[in-house]
Jmol script that loads the backbone (N, CA, C; Angstrom):
load data "model"
ATOM      1  N   MET A   1     148.738  13.823  61.633  1.00  0.00           N
ATOM      2  CA  MET A   1     147.872  14.986  63.234  1.00  0.00           C
ATOM      3  C   MET A   1     149.351  15.824  63.478  1.00  0.00           C
ATOM      4  N   GLU A   2     149.223  16.867  63.704  1.00  0.00           N
ATOM      5  CA  GLU A   2     150.360  17.610  64.531  1.00  0.00           C
ATOM      6  C   GLU A   2     150.413  17.439  65.948  1.00  0.00           C
ATOM      7  N   VAL A   3     151.746  17.599  66.264  1.00  0.00           N
ATOM      8  CA  VAL A   3     151.416  17.540  67.849  1.00  0.00           C
ATOM      9  C   VAL A   3     150.854  18.065  68.398  1.00  0.00           C
ATOM     10  N   ALA A   4     150.654  19.905  68.523  1.00  0.00           N
ATOM     11  CA  ALA A   4     149.764  20.310  68.761  1.00  0.00           C
ATOM     12  C   ALA A   4     147.946  19.782  69.057  1.00  0.00           C
ATOM     13  N   GLU A   5     147.764  19.312  67.670  1.00  0.00           N
ATOM     14  CA  GLU A   5     146.536  18.904  67.427  1.00  0.00           C
ATOM     15  C   GLU A   5     146.558  17.568  68.622  1.00  0.00           C
ATOM     16  N   GLN A   6     147.448  16.804  68.918  1.00  0.00           N
ATOM     17  CA  GLN A   6     147.651  15.277  69.374  1.00  0.00           C
ATOM     18  C   GLN A   6     147.507  15.659  70.848  1.00  0.00           C
ATOM     19  N   ILE A   7     147.477  16.575  70.887  1.00  0.00           N
ATOM     20  CA  ILE A   7     147.545  17.233  72.408  1.00  0.00           C
ATOM     21  C   ILE A   7     146.704  17.391  73.088  1.00  0.00           C
ATOM     22  N   ILE A   8     145.561  18.808  71.677  1.00  0.00           N
ATOM     23  CA  ILE A   8     144.931  18.771  72.368  1.00  0.00           C
ATOM     24  C   ILE A   8     143.680  18.212  72.326  1.00  0.00           C
ATOM     25  N   THR A   9     143.490  16.420  71.400  1.00  0.00           N
ATOM     26  CA  THR A   9     142.455  15.157  70.958  1.00  0.00           C
ATOM     27  C   THR A   9     142.556  14.856  72.403  1.00  0.00           C
ATOM     28  N   LYS A  10     143.816  14.352  72.626  1.00  0.00           N
ATOM     29  CA  LYS A  10     144.313  12.811  73.214  1.00  0.00           C
ATOM     30  C   LYS A  10     143.569  13.636  74.930  1.00  0.00           C
ATOM     31  N   LYS A  11     142.469  12.086  75.298  1.00  0.00           N
ATOM     32  CA  LYS A  11     142.692  12.234  76.819  1.00  0.00           C
ATOM     33  C   LYS A  11     143.165  12.784  77.639  1.00  0.00           C
ATOM     34  N   HIS A  12     143.752  13.023  79.150  1.00  0.00           N
ATOM     35  CA  HIS A  12     145.087  12.599  79.625  1.00  0.00           C
ATOM     36  C   HIS A  12     144.873  12.759  81.412  1.00  0.00           C
ATOM     37  N   THR A  13     145.248  12.398  82.334  1.00  0.00           N
ATOM     38  CA  THR A  13     145.672  13.047  82.903  1.00  0.00           C
ATOM     39  C   THR A  13     146.183  13.982  83.497  1.00  0.00           C
ATOM     40  N   LEU A  14     145.729  14.484  84.738  1.00  0.00           N
ATOM     41  CA  LEU A  14     146.490  15.397  85.559  1.00  0.00           C
ATOM     42  C   LEU A  14     147.801  15.523  85.517  1.00  0.00           C
ATOM     43  N   GLY A  15     148.693  14.739  86.050  1.00  0.00           N
ATOM     44  CA  GLY A  15     149.724  14.616  85.866  1.00  0.00           C
ATOM     45  C   GLY A  15     150.868  14.742  84.205  1.00  0.00           C
ATOM     46  N   GLU A  16     149.965  14.734  83.503  1.00  0.00           N
ATOM     47  CA  GLU A  16     150.467  14.358  81.895  1.00  0.00           C
ATOM     48  C   GLU A  16     150.704  16.428  81.944  1.00  0.00           C
ATOM     49  N   CYS A  17     149.306  16.682  82.178  1.00  0.00           N
ATOM     50  CA  CYS A  17     149.548  18.036  82.246  1.00  0.00           C
ATOM     51  C   CYS A  17     150.573  18.664  82.686  1.00  0.00           C
ATOM     52  N   THR A  18     150.226  18.621  83.888  1.00  0.00           N
ATOM     53  CA  THR A  18     151.340  19.388  84.827  1.00  0.00           C
ATOM     54  C   THR A  18     153.535  18.520  84.234  1.00  0.00           C
ATOM     55  N   ARG A  19     153.728  17.632  83.876  1.00  0.00           N
ATOM     56  CA  ARG A  19     154.755  17.262  83.441  1.00  0.00           C
ATOM     57  C   ARG A  19     154.533  17.972  82.057  1.00  0.00           C
ATOM     58  N   SER A  20     153.771  18.918  80.809  1.00  0.00           N
ATOM     59  CA  SER A  20     153.879  19.482  79.926  1.00  0.00           C
ATOM     60  C   SER A  20     154.180  21.346  80.226  1.00  0.00           C
ATOM     61  N   ILE A  21     153.622  21.645  81.625  1.00  0.00           N
ATOM     62  CA  ILE A  21     153.735  22.741  81.911  1.00  0.00           C
ATOM     63  C   ILE A  21     154.535  23.419  82.920  1.00  0.00           C
ATOM     64  N   LEU A  22     155.477  22.624  83.492  1.00  0.00           N
ATOM     65  CA  LEU A  22     156.487  22.104  84.057  1.00  0.00           C
ATOM     66  C   LEU A  22     157.445  23.076  83.051  1.00  0.00           C
ATOM     67  N   PRO A  23     157.583  22.274  82.358  1.00  0.00           N
ATOM     68  CA  PRO A  23     159.413  22.872  81.458  1.00  0.00           C
ATOM     69  C   PRO A  23     158.896  23.559  80.312  1.00  0.00           C
ATOM     70  N   VAL A  24     157.891  24.344  79.700  1.00  0.00           N
ATOM     71  CA  VAL A  24     156.813  25.429  79.608  1.00  0.00           C
ATOM     72  C   VAL A  24     156.934  26.808  80.968  1.00  0.00           C
ATOM     73  N   ARG A  25     157.290  26.405  82.024  1.00  0.00           N
ATOM     74  CA  ARG A  25     157.345  27.012  83.159  1.00  0.00           C
ATOM     75  C   ARG A  25     158.754  27.185  83.192  1.00  0.00           C
ATOM     76  N   ASP A  26     160.058  26.283  83.368  1.00  0.00           N
ATOM     77  CA  ASP A  26     160.795  26.732  83.306  1.00  0.00           C
ATOM     78  C   ASP A  26     161.392  27.319  82.093  1.00  0.00           C
ATOM     79  N   ALA A  27     161.463  27.399  81.199  1.00  0.00           N
ATOM     80  CA  ALA A  27     161.469  28.225  80.127  1.00  0.00           C
ATOM     81  C   ALA A  27     161.432  29.731  80.148  1.00  0.00           C
ATOM     82  N   LEU A  28     159.883  29.668  80.217  1.00  0.00           N
ATOM     83  CA  LEU A  28     159.841  30.684  81.292  1.00  0.00           C
ATOM     84  C   LEU A  28     160.019  31.519  81.949  1.00  0.00           C
ATOM     85  N   GLU A  29     160.903  30.928  82.743  1.00  0.00           N
ATOM     86  CA  GLU A  29     161.730  31.504  83.743  1.00  0.00           C
ATOM     87  C   GLU A  29     162.843  32.065  83.722  1.00  0.00           C
ATOM     88  N   VAL A  30     163.743  31.204  82.326  1.00  0.00           N
ATOM     89  CA  VAL A  30     164.855  31.841  82.277  1.00  0.00           C
ATOM     90  C   VAL A  30     164.905  32.859  80.837  1.00  0.00           C
ATOM     91  N   LEU A  31     163.263  32.930  80.719  1.00  0.00           N
ATOM     92  CA  LEU A  31     163.766  34.575  79.804  1.00  0.00           C
ATOM     93  C   LEU A  31     162.334  35.187  79.762  1.00  0.00           C
ATOM     94  N   SER A  32     162.393  35.173  80.802  1.00  0.00           N
ATOM     95  CA  SER A  32     161.401  36.285  81.412  1.00  0.00           C
ATOM     96  C   SER A  32     162.029  37.279  81.282  1.00  0.00           C
ATOM     97  N   GLY A  33     160.351  38.717  81.176  1.00  0.00           N
ATOM     98  CA  GLY A  33     161.070  40.101  81.293  1.00  0.00           C
ATOM     99  C   GLY A  33     160.978  40.677  79.914  1.00  0.00           C
ATOM    100  N   LYS A  34     161.255  41.762  80.023  1.00  0.00           N
ATOM    101  CA  LYS A  34     160.936  42.294  78.802  1.00  0.00           C
ATOM    102  C   LYS A  34     162.515  43.381  78.226  1.00  0.00           C
ATOM    103  N   TRP A  35     163.505  42.145  78.448  1.00  0.00           N
ATOM    104  CA  TRP A  35     164.901  42.559  77.852  1.00  0.00           C
ATOM    105  C   TRP A  35     165.079  41.361  77.519  1.00  0.00           C
ATOM    106  N   LYS A  36     165.089  39.852  77.863  1.00  0.00           N
ATOM    107  CA  LYS A  36     166.119  38.955  77.368  1.00  0.00           C
ATOM    108  C   LYS A  36     166.156  38.771  76.028  1.00  0.00           C
ATOM    109  N   LEU A  37     164.974  38.659  76.057  1.00  0.00           N
ATOM    110  CA  LEU A  37     164.663  38.120  74.430  1.00  0.00           C
ATOM    111  C   LEU A  37     165.007  39.143  73.457  1.00  0.00           C
ATOM    112  N   PRO A  38     165.174  40.319  73.822  1.00  0.00           N
ATOM    113  CA  PRO A  38     165.928  41.331  72.634  1.00  0.00           C
ATOM    114  C   PRO A  38     167.601  41.333  72.863  1.00  0.00           C
ATOM    115  N   ILE A  39     167.781  40.734  74.242  1.00  0.00           N
ATOM    116  CA  ILE A  39     169.643  40.754  73.960  1.00  0.00           C
ATOM    117  C   ILE A  39     170.525  39.772  73.363  1.00  0.00           C
ATOM    118  N   ILE A  40     169.271  38.172  73.774  1.00  0.00           N
ATOM    119  CA  ILE A  40     169.309  37.100  72.367  1.00  0.00           C
ATOM    120  C   ILE A  40     169.280  37.206  71.261  1.00  0.00           C
ATOM    121  N   ILE A  41     168.375  38.865  70.725  1.00  0.00           N
ATOM    122  CA  ILE A  41     167.877  38.275  69.299  1.00  0.00           C
ATOM    123  C   ILE A  41     169.524  39.259  68.521  1.00  0.00           C
ATOM    124  N   SER A  42     169.391  40.111  69.872  1.00  0.00           N
ATOM    125  CA  SER A  42     170.539  40.987  69.149  1.00  0.00           C
ATOM    126  C   SER A  42     171.986  40.559  68.582  1.00  0.00           C
ATOM    127  N   LEU A  43     172.123  39.359  69.644  1.00  0.00           N
ATOM    128  CA  LEU A  43     173.714  38.067  69.898  1.00  0.00           C
ATOM    129  C   LEU A  43     173.656  37.622  68.974  1.00  0.00           C
ATOM    130  N   MET A  44     171.928  36.880  68.260  1.00  0.00           N
ATOM    131  CA  MET A  44     171.909  35.876  67.227  1.00  0.00           C
ATOM    132  C   MET A  44     172.376  36.308  65.511  1.00  0.00           C
ATOM    133  N   PHE A  45     172.565  38.243  65.453  1.00  0.00           N
ATOM    134  CA  PHE A  45     173.210  38.421  64.570  1.00  0.00           C
ATOM    135  C   PHE A  45     174.875  39.216  64.842  1.00  0.00           C
ATOM    136  N   GLY A  46     175.272  38.203  65.723  1.00  0.00           N
ATOM    137  CA  GLY A  46     177.175  38.316  65.721  1.00  0.00           C
ATOM    138  C   GLY A  46     176.926  38.737  67.260  1.00  0.00           C
ATOM    139  N   ASN A  47     178.622  38.530  67.451  1.00  0.00           N
ATOM    140  CA  ASN A  47     179.214  38.324  68.426  1.00  0.00           C
ATOM    141  C   ASN A  47     179.362  40.319  69.165  1.00  0.00           C
ATOM    142  N   LYS A  48     179.378  41.105  70.186  1.00  0.00           N
ATOM    143  CA  LYS A  48     178.976  42.627  70.249  1.00  0.00           C
ATOM    144  C   LYS A  48     179.581  42.578  71.571  1.00  0.00           C
ATOM    145  N   ARG A  49     179.871  43.978  71.640  1.00  0.00           N
ATOM    146  CA  ARG A  49     180.468  44.966  72.772  1.00  0.00           C
ATOM    147  C   ARG A  49     179.328  45.003  73.712  1.00  0.00           C
ATOM    148  N   PHE A  50     179.653  45.838  75.009  1.00  0.00           N
ATOM    149  CA  PHE A  50     178.015  46.016  75.641  1.00  0.00           C
ATOM    150  C   PHE A  50     177.191  47.468  75.371  1.00  0.00           C
ATOM    151  N   SER A  51     178.488  48.177  74.664  1.00  0.00           N
ATOM    152  CA  SER A  51     177.866  49.807  73.917  1.00  0.00           C
ATOM    153  C   SER A  51     177.109  49.224  72.809  1.00  0.00           C
ATOM    154  N   GLN A  52     177.307  47.822  71.597  1.00  0.00           N
ATOM    155  CA  GLN A  52     176.880  47.302  70.467  1.00  0.00           C
ATOM    156  C   GLN A  52     175.453  47.417  70.573  1.00  0.00           C
ATOM    157  N   VAL A  53     175.127  46.704  72.087  1.00  0.00           N
ATOM    158  CA  VAL A  53     173.819  45.901  72.550  1.00  0.00           C
ATOM    159  C   VAL A  53     173.140  47.160  72.502  1.00  0.00           C
ATOM    160  N   ALA A  54     173.487  47.861  73.970  1.00  0.00           N
ATOM    161  CA  ALA A  54     172.462  48.231  74.241  1.00  0.00           C
ATOM    162  C   ALA A  54     172.288  49.624  72.931  1.00  0.00           C
ATOM    163  N   LYS A  55     173.116  50.175  72.319  1.00  0.00           N
ATOM    164  CA  LYS A  55     172.340  50.908  70.838  1.00  0.00           C
ATOM    165  C   LYS A  55     171.292  49.881  70.592  1.00  0.00           C
ATOM    166  N   GLU A  56     171.352  48.408  70.139  1.00  0.00           N
ATOM    167  CA  GLU A  56     170.553  48.296  69.795  1.00  0.00           C
ATOM    168  C   GLU A  56     169.276  48.220  70.496  1.00  0.00           C
ATOM    169  N   ILE A  57     168.599  48.105  71.736  1.00  0.00           N
ATOM    170  CA  ILE A  57     167.672  47.620  72.615  1.00  0.00           C
ATOM    171  C   ILE A  57     167.189  48.806  72.849  1.00  0.00           C
ATOM    172  N   PRO A  58     166.491  49.400  72.164  1.00  0.00           N
ATOM    173  CA  PRO A  58     166.257  51.341  72.834  1.00  0.00           C
ATOM    174  C   PRO A  58     165.490  50.804  73.636  1.00  0.00           C
ATOM    175  N   ASN A  59     165.463  51.914  75.138  1.00  0.00           N
ATOM    176  CA  ASN A  59     165.038  52.565  76.331  1.00  0.00           C
ATOM    177  C   ASN A  59     165.258  51.155  77.639  1.00  0.00           C
ATOM    178  N   ILE A  60     166.741  50.488  76.637  1.00  0.00           N
ATOM    179  CA  ILE A  60     166.933  49.634  77.577  1.00  0.00           C
ATOM    180  C   ILE A  60     168.671  50.334  79.007  1.00  0.00           C
ATOM    181  N   THR A  61     168.507  50.484  80.287  1.00  0.00           N
ATOM    182  CA  THR A  61     169.476  51.279  81.139  1.00  0.00           C
ATOM    183  C   THR A  61     170.715  50.735  80.656  1.00  0.00           C
ATOM    184  N   ASP A  62     171.798  50.458  81.064  1.00  0.00           N
ATOM    185  CA  ASP A  62     173.196  50.068  81.046  1.00  0.00           C
ATOM    186  C   ASP A  62     172.779  48.622  82.234  1.00  0.00           C
ATOM    187  N   LYS A  63     172.299  49.381  83.849  1.00  0.00           N
ATOM    188  CA  LYS A  63     172.289  48.878  84.931  1.00  0.00           C
ATOM    189  C   LYS A  63     171.726  47.523  84.450  1.00  0.00           C
ATOM    190  N   MET A  64     170.460  47.600  83.885  1.00  0.00           N
ATOM    191  CA  MET A  64     169.436  47.012  83.193  1.00  0.00           C
ATOM    192  C   MET A  64     169.837  45.739  82.242  1.00  0.00           C
ATOM    193  N   LEU A  65     170.731  46.268  81.803  1.00  0.00           N
ATOM    194  CA  LEU A  65     171.818  45.446  80.406  1.00  0.00           C
ATOM    195  C   LEU A  65     173.041  44.758  81.522  1.00  0.00           C
ATOM    196  N   SER A  66     173.030  45.136  81.910  1.00  0.00           N
ATOM    197  CA  SER A  66     174.172  44.065  82.627  1.00  0.00           C
ATOM    198  C   SER A  66     174.087  43.433  83.781  1.00  0.00           C
ATOM    199  N   LYS A  67     172.512  43.406  84.069  1.00  0.00           N
ATOM    200  CA  LYS A  67     172.051  42.501  85.370  1.00  0.00           C
ATOM    201  C   LYS A  67     171.641  41.186  84.291  1.00  0.00           C
ATOM    202  N   GLU A  68     170.959  41.494  83.042  1.00  0.00           N
ATOM    203  CA  GLU A  68     169.888  40.662  81.700  1.00  0.00           C
ATOM    204  C   GLU A  68     171.455  39.943  81.905  1.00  0.00           C
ATOM    205  N   LEU A  69     172.668  40.278  81.110  1.00  0.00           N
ATOM    206  CA  LEU A  69     173.654  39.915  80.662  1.00  0.00           C
ATOM    207  C   LEU A  69     173.574  38.617  81.700  1.00  0.00           C
ATOM    208  N   ARG A  70     174.723  39.294  82.981  1.00  0.00           N
ATOM    209  CA  ARG A  70     174.885  38.512  83.956  1.00  0.00           C
ATOM    210  C   ARG A  70     174.257  37.212  84.305  1.00  0.00           C
ATOM    211  N   ASP A  71     172.670  37.543  84.069  1.00  0.00           N
ATOM    212  CA  ASP A  71     171.399  36.622  84.113  1.00  0.00           C
ATOM    213  C   ASP A  71     171.631  35.429  82.844  1.00  0.00           C
ATOM    214  N   LEU A  72     172.016  35.541  81.806  1.00  0.00           N
ATOM    215  CA  LEU A  72     171.460  34.904  80.299  1.00  0.00           C
ATOM    216  C   LEU A  72     173.102  33.928  80.955  1.00  0.00           C
ATOM    217  N   GLU A  73     174.283  34.895  81.011  1.00  0.00           N
ATOM    218  CA  GLU A  73     175.973  34.229  80.959  1.00  0.00           C
ATOM    219  C   GLU A  73     175.242  33.035  82.559  1.00  0.00           C
ATOM    220  N   ALA A  74     174.946  33.181  83.296  1.00  0.00           N
ATOM    221  CA  ALA A  74     174.872  32.197  84.367  1.00  0.00           C
ATOM    222  C   ALA A  74     173.638  31.289  83.974  1.00  0.00           C
ATOM    223  N   ASN A  75     172.796  31.609  83.007  1.00  0.00           N
ATOM    224  CA  ASN A  75     172.423  30.295  82.492  1.00  0.00           C
ATOM    225  C   ASN A  75     172.452  29.504  80.654  1.00  0.00           C
ATOM    226  N   CYS A  76     173.874  29.899  80.789  1.00  0.00           N
ATOM    227  CA  CYS A  76     174.776  29.234  79.531  1.00  0.00           C
ATOM    228  C   CYS A  76     173.969  29.364  78.557  1.00  0.00           C
ATOM    229  N   LEU A  77     173.691  30.798  78.742  1.00  0.00           N
ATOM    230  CA  LEU A  77     173.465  30.760  77.148  1.00  0.00           C
ATOM    231  C   LEU A  77     174.317  32.214  76.346  1.00  0.00           C
ATOM    232  N   VAL A  78     174.859  32.774  77.048  1.00  0.00           N
ATOM    233  CA  VAL A  78     175.423  33.877  76.441  1.00  0.00           C
ATOM    234  C   VAL A  78     177.037  33.784  77.132  1.00  0.00           C
ATOM    235  N   LYS A  79     177.945  34.375  76.886  1.00  0.00           N
ATOM    236  CA  LYS A  79     179.065  34.463  76.786  1.00  0.00           C
ATOM    237  C   LYS A  79     179.796  35.658  76.751  1.00  0.00           C
ATOM    238  N   ARG A  80     180.688  35.501  78.272  1.00  0.00           N
ATOM    239  CA  ARG A  80     181.778  36.816  78.218  1.00  0.00           C
ATOM    240  C   ARG A  80     182.935  36.716  77.970  1.00  0.00           C
ATOM    241  N   THR A  81     183.815  37.325  76.560  1.00  0.00           N
ATOM    242  CA  THR A  81     184.649  36.960  76.544  1.00  0.00           C
ATOM    243  C   THR A  81     185.401  38.366  77.295  1.00  0.00           C
ATOM    244  N   VAL A  82     187.004  38.471  78.102  1.00  0.00           N
ATOM    245  CA  VAL A  82     187.471  39.727  78.320  1.00  0.00           C
ATOM    246  C   VAL A  82     188.971  39.494  77.554  1.00  0.00           C
ATOM    247  N   TYR A  83     189.464  40.553  76.288  1.00  0.00           N
ATOM    248  CA  TYR A  83     190.133  40.491  75.905  1.00  0.00           C
ATOM    249  C   TYR A  83     191.328  41.445  76.485  1.00  0.00           C
ATOM    250  N   ASP A  84     192.263  40.260  76.558  1.00  0.00           N
ATOM    251  CA  ASP A  84     193.611  41.150  77.199  1.00  0.00           C
ATOM    252  C   ASP A  84     194.314  42.336  75.806  1.00  0.00           C
ATOM    253  N   SER A  85     193.800  43.201  75.739  1.00  0.00           N
ATOM    254  CA  SER A  85     194.578  44.745  75.061  1.00  0.00           C
ATOM    255  C   SER A  85     194.105  45.792  76.183  1.00  0.00           C
ATOM    256  N   ILE A  86     195.090  46.835  75.279  1.00  0.00           N
ATOM    257  CA  ILE A  86     194.593  48.190  76.324  1.00  0.00           C
ATOM    258  C   ILE A  86     194.036  48.425  75.247  1.00  0.00           C
ATOM    259  N   PRO A  87     192.662  49.456  75.270  1.00  0.00           N
ATOM    260  CA  PRO A  87     192.070  49.539  76.543  1.00  0.00           C
ATOM    261  C   PRO A  87     191.419  47.873  77.297  1.00  0.00           C
ATOM    262  N   VAL A  88     190.712  47.062  77.874  1.00  0.00           N
ATOM    263  CA  VAL A  88     190.629  45.873  78.244  1.00  0.00           C
ATOM    264  C   VAL A  88     189.016  46.087  77.076  1.00  0.00           C
ATOM    265  N   VAL A  89     189.062  45.216  76.036  1.00  0.00           N
ATOM    266  CA  VAL A  89     187.446  45.061  75.116  1.00  0.00           C
ATOM    267  C   VAL A  89     186.773  43.652  76.113  1.00  0.00           C
ATOM    268  N   VAL A  90     185.983  43.679  76.134  1.00  0.00           N
ATOM    269  CA  VAL A  90     184.740  43.057  76.281  1.00  0.00           C
ATOM    270  C   VAL A  90     183.903  42.343  75.650  1.00  0.00           C
ATOM    271  N   GLU A  91     183.620  41.049  74.764  1.00  0.00           N
ATOM    272  CA  GLU A  91     182.431  40.896  73.521  1.00  0.00           C
ATOM    273  C   GLU A  91     181.680  40.238  74.553  1.00  0.00           C
ATOM    274  N   TYR A  92     180.429  39.991  74.212  1.00  0.00           N
ATOM    275  CA  TYR A  92     179.360  38.467  73.933  1.00  0.00           C
ATOM    276  C   TYR A  92     178.875  38.219  73.624  1.00  0.00           C
ATOM    277  N   SER A  93     178.541  36.928  73.207  1.00  0.00           N
ATOM    278  CA  SER A  93     178.432  36.275  72.608  1.00  0.00           C
ATOM    279  C   SER A  93     177.298  34.866  72.597  1.00  0.00           C
ATOM    280  N   LEU A  94     176.605  34.545  71.874  1.00  0.00           N
ATOM    281  CA  LEU A  94     175.703  33.506  72.078  1.00  0.00           C
ATOM    282  C   LEU A  94     176.532  32.351  72.341  1.00  0.00           C
ATOM    283  N   THR A  95     175.996  31.654  73.287  1.00  0.00           N
ATOM    284  CA  THR A  95     177.145  30.199  73.247  1.00  0.00           C
ATOM    285  C   THR A  95     175.912  29.361  72.396  1.00  0.00           C
ATOM    286  N   GLU A  96     176.561  28.140  72.078  1.00  0.00           N
ATOM    287  CA  GLU A  96     175.840  26.899  70.853  1.00  0.00           C
ATOM    288  C   GLU A  96     174.131  26.404  72.045  1.00  0.00           C
ATOM    289  N   TYR A  97     173.977  26.645  73.069  1.00  0.00           N
ATOM    290  CA  TYR A  97     173.341  26.464  73.327  1.00  0.00           C
ATOM    291  C   TYR A  97     172.161  27.777  73.597  1.00  0.00           C
ATOM    292  N   GLY A  98     172.506  28.819  73.596  1.00  0.00           N
ATOM    293  CA  GLY A  98     171.905  29.785  73.259  1.00  0.00           C
ATOM    294  C   GLY A  98     171.540  30.439  72.201  1.00  0.00           C
ATOM    295  N   HIS A  99     172.256  29.645  71.244  1.00  0.00           N
ATOM    296  CA  HIS A  99     171.950  29.436  70.140  1.00  0.00           C
ATOM    297  C   HIS A  99     170.192  28.705  69.827  1.00  0.00           C
ATOM    298  N   SER A 100     170.741  27.148  70.646  1.00  0.00           N
ATOM    299  CA  SER A 100     169.981  25.845  70.261  1.00  0.00           C
ATOM    300  C   SER A 100     168.352  26.896  70.334  1.00  0.00           C
ATOM    301  N   LEU A 101     168.209  28.185  70.581  1.00  0.00           N
ATOM    302  CA  LEU A 101     166.871  28.973  70.689  1.00  0.00           C
ATOM    303  C   LEU A 101     166.470  29.494  69.472  1.00  0.00           C
ATOM    304  N   LYS A 102     167.026  29.988  68.822  1.00  0.00           N
ATOM    305  CA  LYS A 102     167.275  30.017  66.820  1.00  0.00           C
ATOM    306  C   LYS A 102     165.205  29.316  66.122  1.00  0.00           C
ATOM    307  N   PRO A 103     165.603  28.695  66.768  1.00  0.00           N
ATOM    308  CA  PRO A 103     164.130  27.984  66.114  1.00  0.00           C
ATOM    309  C   PRO A 103     162.861  28.774  67.039  1.00  0.00           C
ATOM    310  N   VAL A 104     163.191  28.791  68.574  1.00  0.00           N
ATOM    311  CA  VAL A 104     161.737  29.305  69.179  1.00  0.00           C
ATOM    312  C   VAL A 104     161.604  30.391  68.800  1.00  0.00           C
ATOM    313  N   ILE A 105     162.857  31.671  68.519  1.00  0.00           N
ATOM    314  CA  ILE A 105     162.508  32.540  68.680  1.00  0.00           C
ATOM    315  C   ILE A 105     162.263  32.671  67.287  1.00  0.00           C
ATOM    316  N   GLU A 106     162.249  32.143  66.032  1.00  0.00           N
ATOM    317  CA  GLU A 106     161.439  32.114  64.279  1.00  0.00           C
ATOM    318  C   GLU A 106     160.003  32.365  65.126  1.00  0.00           C
ATOM    319  N   VAL A 107     159.896  31.162  65.264  1.00  0.00           N
ATOM    320  CA  VAL A 107     158.448  31.076  65.570  1.00  0.00           C
ATOM    321  C   VAL A 107     157.601  32.136  65.880  1.00  0.00           C
ATOM    322  N   LEU A 108     158.419  32.700  67.599  1.00  0.00           N
ATOM    323  CA  LEU A 108     157.808  33.113  68.381  1.00  0.00           C
ATOM    324  C   LEU A 108     157.597  34.749  66.981  1.00  0.00           C
ATOM    325  N   ARG A 109     158.250  35.590  66.330  1.00  0.00           N
ATOM    326  CA  ARG A 109     158.353  35.555  65.858  1.00  0.00           C
ATOM    327  C   ARG A 109     157.437  35.999  64.524  1.00  0.00           C
ATOM    328  N   ASP A 110     157.224  34.832  63.939  1.00  0.00           N
ATOM    329  CA  ASP A 110     156.031  34.893  62.803  1.00  0.00           C
ATOM    330  C   ASP A 110     155.109  34.771  63.264  1.00  0.00           C
ATOM    331  N   TRP A 111     154.474  34.076  64.841  1.00  0.00           N
ATOM    332  CA  TRP A 111     153.253  34.275  65.396  1.00  0.00           C
ATOM    333  C   TRP A 111     152.635  35.816  65.607  1.00  0.00           C
ATOM    334  N   GLY A 112     153.974  36.545  66.127  1.00  0.00           N
ATOM    335  CA  GLY A 112     153.436  37.620  66.825  1.00  0.00           C
ATOM    336  C   GLY A 112     153.417  38.444  64.998  1.00  0.00           C
ATOM    337  N   THR A 113     154.100  37.697  64.642  1.00  0.00           N
ATOM    338  CA  THR A 113     153.738  39.408  62.861  1.00  0.00           C
ATOM    339  C   THR A 113     151.689  39.010  63.120  1.00  0.00           C
ATOM    340  N   THR A 114     151.556  37.543  62.726  1.00  0.00           N
ATOM    341  CA  THR A 114     150.517  36.636  62.889  1.00  0.00           C
ATOM    342  C   THR A 114     149.434  37.635  62.889  1.00  0.00           C
ATOM    343  N   HIS A 115     149.499  37.717  64.446  1.00  0.00           N
ATOM    344  CA  HIS A 115     148.713  38.511  65.528  1.00  0.00           C
ATOM    345  C   HIS A 115     148.580  40.088  65.544  1.00  0.00           C
ATOM    346  N   ARG A 116     149.902  40.960  64.836  1.00  0.00           N
ATOM    347  CA  ARG A 116     149.792  41.932  65.246  1.00  0.00           C
ATOM    348  C   ARG A 116     148.935  42.729  63.567  1.00  0.00           C
ATOM    349  N   GLU A 117     149.069  41.300  62.965  1.00  0.00           N
ATOM    350  CA  GLU A 117     147.811  41.706  61.290  1.00  0.00           C
ATOM    351  C   GLU A 117     146.512  41.465  61.859  1.00  0.00           C
ATOM    352  N   ARG A 118     146.181  40.382  62.469  1.00  0.00           N
ATOM    353  CA  ARG A 118     145.729  40.083  63.478  1.00  0.00           C
ATOM    354  C   ARG A 118     144.619  41.491  64.592  1.00  0.00           C
ATOM    355  N   ILE A 119     144.913  41.603  65.152  1.00  0.00           N
ATOM    356  CA  ILE A 119     144.578  42.400  65.880  1.00  0.00           C
ATOM    357  C   ILE A 119     144.671  44.067  65.507  1.00  0.00           C
ATOM    358  N   MET A 120     145.953  44.107  65.077  1.00  0.00           N
ATOM    359  CA  MET A 120     146.618  45.677  64.686  1.00  0.00           C
ATOM    360  C   MET A 120     145.823  46.136  62.816  1.00  0.00           C
ATOM    361  N   GLY A 121     145.369  44.881  62.189  1.00  0.00           N
ATOM    362  CA  GLY A 121     145.169  45.073  60.414  1.00  0.00           C
ATOM    363  C   GLY A 121     146.542  45.739  59.975  1.00  0.00           C
ATOM    364  N   LYS A 122     147.975  45.145  60.735  1.00  0.00           N
ATOM    365  CA  LYS A 122     149.171  45.536  59.909  1.00  0.00           C
ATOM    366  C   LYS A 122     150.225  45.243  60.755  1.00  0.00           C
ATOM    367  N   ALA A 123     150.959  44.594  59.729  1.00  0.00           N
ATOM    368  CA  ALA A 123     152.131  43.958  59.761  1.00  0.00           C
ATOM    369  C   ALA A 123     152.962  44.374  60.378  1.00  0.00           C
ATOM    370  N   GLU A 124     153.583  45.868  59.522  1.00  0.00           N
ATOM    371  CA  GLU A 124     154.998  46.179  59.984  1.00  0.00           C
ATOM    372  C   GLU A 124     155.741  46.620  61.196  1.00  0.00           C
ATOM    373  N   VAL A 125     156.932  46.276  61.959  1.00  0.00           N
ATOM    374  CA  VAL A 125     157.259  46.304  63.366  1.00  0.00           C
ATOM    375  C   VAL A 125     157.718  47.257  63.077  1.00  0.00           C
ATOM    376  N   LEU A 126     157.425  48.192  64.656  1.00  0.00           N
ATOM    377  CA  LEU A 126     157.977  49.579  64.769  1.00  0.00           C
ATOM    378  C   LEU A 126     159.013  49.312  65.261  1.00  0.00           C
ATOM    379  N   VAL A 127     159.842  50.245  64.666  1.00  0.00           N
ATOM    380  CA  VAL A 127     161.475  50.341  65.438  1.00  0.00           C
ATOM    381  C   VAL A 127     161.737  51.928  66.412  1.00  0.00           C
TER     382      VAL A 127
END
end "model"
wireframe off; spacefill off
backbone 0.3
color backbone group
């Protein structure tokens, strides 16, 4: 029996339910918003400068990208590296902890593809 089935079929107490909800709420708090997951996905494909990330994420403003990168850095998911060069180069990368989100993102991608097929009748991703 899969874990999800065990959770559904198991009789549980209110405390057990709350203990399941709290970590999910914590995760959603860290990853909430329209932009954090696209930024993380962009950085999963390698280290990037600010402008490279901005180009890969349509419609994100520089101000919002800067804010979200700071939030992700504060949560130890993204590392900001400043290189002592002329001109100064700033590069963003995922931390090892940030890379731990890869399986979560893959499951979300797969679910989203299935959902798109089910609801819209097509699987292609709009770019």
